[in-house]
Backbone as JSON Lines, residues from 0, in Angstrom:
{"i":0,"aa":"M","n":[-98.65,101.22,6.46],"ca":[-98.39,102.15,7.54],"c":[-97.49,103.26,7.02]}
{"i":1,"aa":"T","n":[-97.87,104.48,7.25],"ca":[-97.06,105.62,6.82],"c":[-96.1,106.02,7.93]}
{"i":2,"aa":"E","n":[-95.16,106.88,7.59],"ca":[-94.19,107.36,8.59],"c":[-94.89,108.03,9.75]}
{"i":3,"aa":"R","n":[-95.96,108.75,9.47],"ca":[-96.68,109.44,10.53],"c":[-97.4,108.49,11.47]}
{"i":4,"aa":"D","n":[-97.74,107.27,11.0],"ca":[-98.44,106.31,11.84],"c":[-97.52,105.62,12.85]}
{"i":5,"aa":"R","n":[-96.23,105.71,12.63],"ca":[-95.28,105.04,13.52],"c":[-95.04,105.87,14.77]}
{"i":6,"aa":"Q","n":[-94.64,105.19,15.82],"ca":[-94.23,105.91,17.02],"c":[-92.93,106.65,16.7]}
{"i":7,"aa":"P","n":[-92.85,107.97,16.89],"ca":[-91.69,108.72,16.42],"c":[-90.4,108.42,17.15]}
{"i":8,"aa":"F","n":[-90.44,107.87,18.32],"ca":[-89.21,107.64,19.07],"c":[-88.87,106.17,19.24]}
{"i":9,"aa":"L","n":[-89.48,105.3,18.42],"ca":[-89.13,103.88,18.47],"c":[-87.83,103.67,17.73]}
{"i":10,"aa":"N","n":[-86.87,103.06,18.39],"ca":[-85.59,102.74,17.77],"c":[-85.76,101.38,17.1]}
{"i":11,"aa":"Y","n":[-85.89,101.36,15.79],"ca":[-86.13,100.11,15.08],"c":[-84.9,99.21,15.07]}
{"i":12,"aa":"E","n":[-83.71,99.76,15.25],"ca":[-82.5,98.94,15.3],"c":[-82.47,98.08,16.56]}
{"i":13,"aa":"S","n":[-82.78,98.7,17.7],"ca":[-82.67,97.97,18.97],"c":[-84.0,97.47,19.48]}
{"i":14,"aa":"G","n":[-85.1,98.0,18.94],"ca":[-86.42,97.61,19.42],"c":[-86.83,98.29,20.7]}
{"i":15,"aa":"T","n":[-86.06,99.27,21.13],"ca":[-86.37,99.97,22.38],"c":[-87.21,101.21,22.11]}
{"i":16,"aa":"F","n":[-87.95,101.63,23.09],"ca":[-88.8,102.81,22.97],"c":[-88.4,103.8,24.04]}
{"i":17,"aa":"S","n":[-88.22,105.02,23.64],"ca":[-87.9,106.08,24.59],"c":[-88.59,107.36,24.14]}
{"i":18,"aa":"P","n":[-89.17,108.11,25.05],"ca":[-89.83,109.35,24.66],"c":[-88.85,110.47,24.31]}
{"i":19,"aa":"T","n":[-87.56,110.28,24.6],"ca":[-86.62,111.39,24.39],"c":[-85.45,111.06,23.48]}
{"i":20,"aa":"S","n":[-85.36,109.86,22.92],"ca":[-84.2,109.58,22.08],"c":[-84.56,108.67,20.91]}
{"i":21,"aa":"K","n":[-83.77,108.77,19.85],"ca":[-83.92,107.94,18.68],"c":[-82.53,107.81,18.07]}
{"i":22,"aa":"E","n":[-82.2,106.64,17.53],"ca":[-80.87,106.4,16.98],"c":[-80.95,105.87,15.56]}
{"i":23,"aa":"W","n":[-79.92,106.24,14.78],"ca":[-79.76,105.73,13.42],"c":[-78.34,105.2,13.32]}
{"i":24,"aa":"V","n":[-78.2,103.9,13.18],"ca":[-76.9,103.25,13.18],"c":[-76.23,103.41,11.82]}
{"i":25,"aa":"L","n":[-74.97,103.83,11.83],"ca":[-74.16,103.9,10.62],"c":[-73.37,102.62,10.44]}
{"i":26,"aa":"R","n":[-72.75,102.17,11.51],"ca":[-71.99,100.92,11.46],"c":[-71.94,100.35,12.87]}
{"i":27,"aa":"A","n":[-71.93,99.03,12.94],"ca":[-71.88,98.38,14.24],"c":[-71.34,96.97,14.07]}
{"i":28,"aa":"D","n":[-70.53,96.55,15.0],"ca":[-70.1,95.16,15.09],"c":[-69.98,94.83,16.57]}
{"i":29,"aa":"Q","n":[-69.39,93.71,16.87],"ca":[-69.34,93.31,18.28],"c":[-68.48,94.23,19.13]}
{"i":30,"aa":"W","n":[-67.6,95.03,18.51],"ca":[-66.67,95.85,19.26],"c":[-66.99,97.34,19.23]}
{"i":31,"aa":"S","n":[-67.61,97.81,18.17],"ca":[-67.79,99.26,18.08],"c":[-69.08,99.61,17.35]}
{"i":32,"aa":"Q","n":[-69.55,100.81,17.63],"ca":[-70.74,101.34,17.0],"c":[-70.51,102.82,16.67]}
{"i":33,"aa":"A","n":[-71.13,103.24,15.58],"ca":[-71.18,104.66,15.24],"c":[-72.62,104.94,14.83]}
{"i":34,"aa":"Y","n":[-73.19,105.98,15.39],"ca":[-74.59,106.26,15.1],"c":[-74.92,107.72,15.39]}
{"i":35,"aa":"Y","n":[-76.03,108.15,14.79],"ca":[-76.6,109.45,15.1],"c":[-77.66,109.22,16.16]}
{"i":36,"aa":"Q","n":[-77.75,110.13,17.09],"ca":[-78.77,110.02,18.14],"c":[-79.43,111.38,18.33]}
{"i":37,"aa":"F","n":[-80.77,111.36,18.32],"ca":[-81.55,112.56,18.61],"c":[-82.09,112.39,20.01]}
{"i":38,"aa":"R","n":[-81.7,113.3,20.88],"ca":[-82.23,113.26,22.25],"c":[-82.3,114.68,22.8]}
{"i":39,"aa":"D","n":[-83.36,114.89,23.55],"ca":[-83.57,116.2,24.19],"c":[-83.49,117.35,23.19]}
{"i":40,"aa":"G","n":[-83.97,117.11,21.96],"ca":[-84.02,118.16,20.96],"c":[-82.71,118.45,20.25]}
{"i":41,"aa":"K","n":[-81.69,117.64,20.48],"ca":[-80.38,117.85,19.85],"c":[-79.96,116.59,19.1]}
{"i":42,"aa":"L","n":[-79.14,116.79,18.05],"ca":[-78.63,115.69,17.26],"c":[-77.15,115.48,17.6]}
{"i":43,"aa":"Y","n":[-76.81,114.23,17.9],"ca":[-75.44,113.87,18.27],"c":[-74.89,112.85,17.29]}
{"i":44,"aa":"F","n":[-73.58,112.91,17.05],"ca":[-72.87,111.83,16.39],"c":[-72.09,111.11,17.48]}
{"i":45,"aa":"V","n":[-72.33,109.8,17.62],"ca":[-71.76,109.03,18.73],"c":[-70.88,107.92,18.19]}
{"i":46,"aa":"E","n":[-69.72,107.76,18.78],"ca":[-68.84,106.63,18.48],"c":[-68.51,105.94,19.8]}
{"i":47,"aa":"N","n":[-68.71,104.63,19.81],"ca":[-68.49,103.84,21.02],"c":[-67.62,102.65,20.65]}
{"i":48,"aa":"D","n":[-66.42,102.59,21.2],"ca":[-65.5,101.49,20.94],"c":[-65.35,100.69,22.23]}
{"i":49,"aa":"N","n":[-66.03,99.55,22.27],"ca":[-65.99,98.73,23.49],"c":[-64.64,98.06,23.7]}
{"i":50,"aa":"K","n":[-63.95,97.74,22.65],"ca":[-62.65,97.08,22.78],"c":[-61.62,98.02,23.4]}
{"i":51,"aa":"E","n":[-61.6,99.26,22.92],"ca":[-60.64,100.26,23.42],"c":[-61.19,101.06,24.6]}
{"i":52,"aa":"Q","n":[-62.45,100.78,24.97],"ca":[-63.1,101.5,26.07],"c":[-63.11,103.01,25.84]}
{"i":53,"aa":"Q","n":[-63.5,103.4,24.62],"ca":[-63.58,104.82,24.28],"c":[-65.0,105.15,23.83]}
{"i":54,"aa":"Y","n":[-65.46,106.31,24.24],"ca":[-66.79,106.79,23.89],"c":[-66.68,108.27,23.59]}
{"i":55,"aa":"S","n":[-67.29,108.7,22.49],"ca":[-67.31,110.13,22.19],"c":[-68.64,110.48,21.56]}
{"i":56,"aa":"E","n":[-69.06,111.7,21.8],"ca":[-70.25,112.2,21.14],"c":[-70.02,113.67,20.82]}
{"i":57,"aa":"Q","n":[-70.58,114.06,19.67],"ca":[-70.42,115.42,19.19],"c":[-71.81,115.95,18.85]}
{"i":58,"aa":"I","n":[-72.14,117.13,19.36],"ca":[-73.42,117.76,19.03],"c":[-73.29,118.35,17.63]}
{"i":59,"aa":"L","n":[-74.28,118.05,16.79],"ca":[-74.29,118.55,15.42],"c":[-75.31,119.68,15.28]}
{"i":60,"aa":"D","n":[-74.98,120.67,14.5],"ca":[-75.92,121.74,14.19],"c":[-76.9,121.17,13.17]}
{"i":61,"aa":"I","n":[-78.17,121.11,13.51],"ca":[-79.16,120.39,12.71],"c":[-79.38,121.01,11.34]}
{"i":62,"aa":"R","n":[-79.51,122.31,11.24],"ca":[-79.81,122.92,9.93],"c":[-78.71,122.65,8.9]}
{"i":63,"aa":"P","n":[-77.44,122.87,9.21],"ca":[-76.4,122.52,8.23],"c":[-76.36,121.01,7.94]}
{"i":64,"aa":"F","n":[-76.63,120.19,8.93],"ca":[-76.67,118.74,8.72],"c":[-77.74,118.38,7.69]}
{"i":65,"aa":"I","n":[-78.92,118.97,7.83],"ca":[-80.01,118.71,6.88],"c":[-79.6,119.16,5.48]}
{"i":66,"aa":"R","n":[-79.03,120.35,5.36],"ca":[-78.6,120.85,4.05],"c":[-77.53,119.94,3.44]}
{"i":67,"aa":"Q","n":[-76.6,119.49,4.26],"ca":[-75.5,118.66,3.77],"c":[-76.01,117.32,3.26]}
{"i":68,"aa":"H","n":[-77.01,116.73,3.92],"ca":[-77.44,115.38,3.59],"c":[-78.79,115.31,2.87]}
{"i":69,"aa":"A","n":[-79.31,116.45,2.44],"ca":[-80.63,116.48,1.79],"c":[-80.69,115.58,0.56]}
{"i":70,"aa":"A","n":[-79.61,115.43,-0.16],"ca":[-79.61,114.62,-1.38],"c":[-78.86,113.31,-1.21]}
{"i":71,"aa":"T","n":[-78.58,112.91,0.03],"ca":[-77.87,111.65,0.28],"c":[-78.88,110.52,0.32]}
{"i":72,"aa":"P","n":[-78.88,109.62,-0.67],"ca":[-79.9,108.58,-0.73],"c":[-79.64,107.38,0.17]}
{"i":73,"aa":"A","n":[-78.42,107.21,0.64],"ca":[-78.09,106.01,1.42],"c":[-78.66,106.08,2.82]}
{"i":74,"aa":"S","n":[-79.11,104.94,3.3],"ca":[-79.62,104.84,4.67],"c":[-78.5,105.18,5.63]}
{"i":75,"aa":"P","n":[-78.76,105.88,6.7],"ca":[-80.05,106.22,7.29],"c":[-80.51,107.64,6.99]}
{"i":76,"aa":"Y","n":[-79.85,108.33,6.05],"ca":[-80.11,109.76,5.89],"c":[-81.55,110.11,5.51]}
{"i":77,"aa":"P","n":[-82.19,109.42,4.56],"ca":[-83.59,109.79,4.27],"c":[-84.5,109.64,5.49]}
{"i":78,"aa":"E","n":[-84.31,108.56,6.26],"ca":[-85.12,108.34,7.45],"c":[-84.83,109.39,8.51]}
{"i":79,"aa":"L","n":[-83.57,109.7,8.68],"ca":[-83.15,110.69,9.67],"c":[-83.69,112.08,9.32]}
{"i":80,"aa":"L","n":[-83.58,112.47,8.05],"ca":[-84.06,113.79,7.64],"c":[-85.58,113.86,7.72]}
{"i":81,"aa":"A","n":[-86.28,112.78,7.38],"ca":[-87.74,112.77,7.51],"c":[-88.14,112.93,8.97]}
{"i":82,"aa":"F","n":[-87.42,112.27,9.86],"ca":[-87.72,112.4,11.28],"c":[-87.48,113.83,11.75]}
{"i":83,"aa":"L","n":[-86.35,114.43,11.38],"ca":[-86.05,115.8,11.81],"c":[-87.12,116.76,11.29]}
{"i":84,"aa":"A","n":[-87.59,116.55,10.06],"ca":[-88.65,117.4,9.52],"c":[-89.94,117.2,10.32]}
{"i":85,"aa":"S","n":[-90.21,115.97,10.75],"ca":[-91.45,115.69,11.49],"c":[-91.46,116.34,12.87]}
{"i":86,"aa":"V","n":[-90.28,116.64,13.41],"ca":[-90.22,117.29,14.72],"c":[-89.92,118.78,14.6]}
{"i":87,"aa":"G","n":[-90.07,119.3,13.36],"ca":[-90.02,120.74,13.18],"c":[-88.71,121.34,12.73]}
{"i":88,"aa":"H","n":[-87.74,120.53,12.35],"ca":[-86.45,121.08,11.89],"c":[-86.46,121.2,10.37]}
{"i":89,"aa":"R","n":[-86.18,122.38,9.89],"ca":[-86.11,122.66,8.45],"c":[-84.74,123.24,8.14]}
{"i":90,"aa":"P","n":[-84.3,123.09,6.88],"ca":[-82.98,123.65,6.53],"c":[-82.99,125.18,6.57]}
């Protein structure tokens, strides 16, 4: 199965499907999560701390993000950049 054959908005981490969002987890444990989320055409960096009851999200400018991480081999960046390219975002 190629990347194009997959459903573009399936969140493989959680197994959930949404037509408007996709997430790439950076770190997660029972108390906190940090992840990138693409929703409604925008890329967000989200941090959620359940223990401290804190939640924050920051909208990222997609073109500089792609340029910054174009050569980052560690997951989730190759998958994230391939997805952004598939929905029409170029550096």
